[in-house]
N, C-alpha and C positions, 0 to 999 in steps of 0.2 A: 760619172763625172767627166766632163770634157778635159782634154789634155791641157788646155790653157789654164783652167782653174786648178788642176793638179799641180802644174809647174809653179803657179803663183803661190799656192800654199806651201809647197816644198821650199821655195825660195824664202818665204817668210820664216818657216821653221829653221832653215839654215842660218839666217841672220840672227834669230833668237838664240840658237845653240852657240853660234860664234861669239855673241856678246856674253853669254853665260860662261863660256870657256875663258874669256878674258877678264871677267869680273870676279868669278868664284875660283878661289884657289882649290885645287883638288880635281878640277875637270880640265883635261888636256886632250889634245889630239896630235898625232905625228905629222900628218900631211893633210892637205885640203881634200883629197879624195876620201880620207878616213872620216872627215867631218861630213862630207856629202853622204857617205854610206851610213853614218850614224843617224843623220837626220832622216834618211829614207827608211831605215829600220825603225826609228822612233815614230814616224808617221804611220807605218804599217801596224806597229804595236798599239798605237793610239786608236786606230780604226778597228782593230780586231779584239785585242785583249782588254783595253780600257773599259768598254761597256760591261764586260763580264765581271771585272774587278769592282766596278762601281755598283753593280747589282748585288754582288755578294757582300759588299760592305755598306750597303744602304742604311742599316740602322746606325752605324757609327758615323756615317756622313751626315745623317739627319741630326744626331746628337751633338756633333761638333759644328753644326750650321754650315756644312760644306767645306770646312778647313781640312778634313781628312783627305780630300781630293788631292791636296799637295803631297800627302804621303804616298798616294797611289802613283802620282806623277814621278815622285822620287824613286819609287821601286822600279818603274818602267825605265827611267834614266839609268839606274844601276844595271838593269837587265841589258840595255843597249851597250853599256860599258863592258859587259862580259861577252856579248855576241860579236861586236865589232873589234877586231884586234888592235887597230891603231887609235881607238878612242878609249880614254881611261877616266874612270870615276873612282876617287879615292875612298869613298865610304858613304854612309847614309847622309851625314850632314852636308857635305858638298853636293850630293844629289838633291837634297831638300832645297837648299838655297839656289841651286841651278834650276830646279823645277819652278821655283818662284820667279826667278828672272825670266825664264822661257815663257811662262804664262803671262807675265806682264808685258813683255816685248811683243808676244804674239797678239795679245789683245789690242795693244796700241797700233801695231802695223795692220792688223785686220780692219780696225776702225778707220785707218787712213785710206786704205785701198778699197774698202767696201767689200772685201772678199769673205768676211765672216758673217755670221747671222746677227751679231749684235751691232748696234749703231750708237755712236756717241755724238750728240748734237748739242752745241752751245748756242743759246739764243739770248738776245738782249731785248729788254722791254717786255711788255705784257702780251700774252697770246690772246687773240680774239677767240671768243667762244664759238664753237660750231653748233649748228642746230642738231646735227646728227654725229655721234662719235664714229670715227673711221678706224678700223683695225687692220687696214691693208698695208701699213707702213712697217710693220714688224716691231720688235722690241726697241724702245728708244729710251735713253737716259737724258732727261732734260736737266741742264745745269743753269 
């Protein structure tokens, strides 16, 4: 991953965790450096540990139609709270609501910057039919 892309994703994660800390009571940080350390730790855990946890809990994820991924994100956020000294998560429910806020903010900011894999596109009017379907645009949500 190029450095620019990594820094952009880290900045988006930092903004998301900052908003979660201000919205959800029970998630706090002592200094700005603690927030940056927490987001870096969360990014590393999401890239290393998240796929393993998702694979191990795949039957539950399928049974809950993907909602169990919020529980996985909450567990990772609680783990960050124990690993980073100046970042505090008061329990499971603050971690759960914080994970929900972080997921929504990250989805929104990734769609704005185009740094994520998902794209959200709003169109007005009718779309013209193409003679051949094109799959090179990636996943798109048409509203």
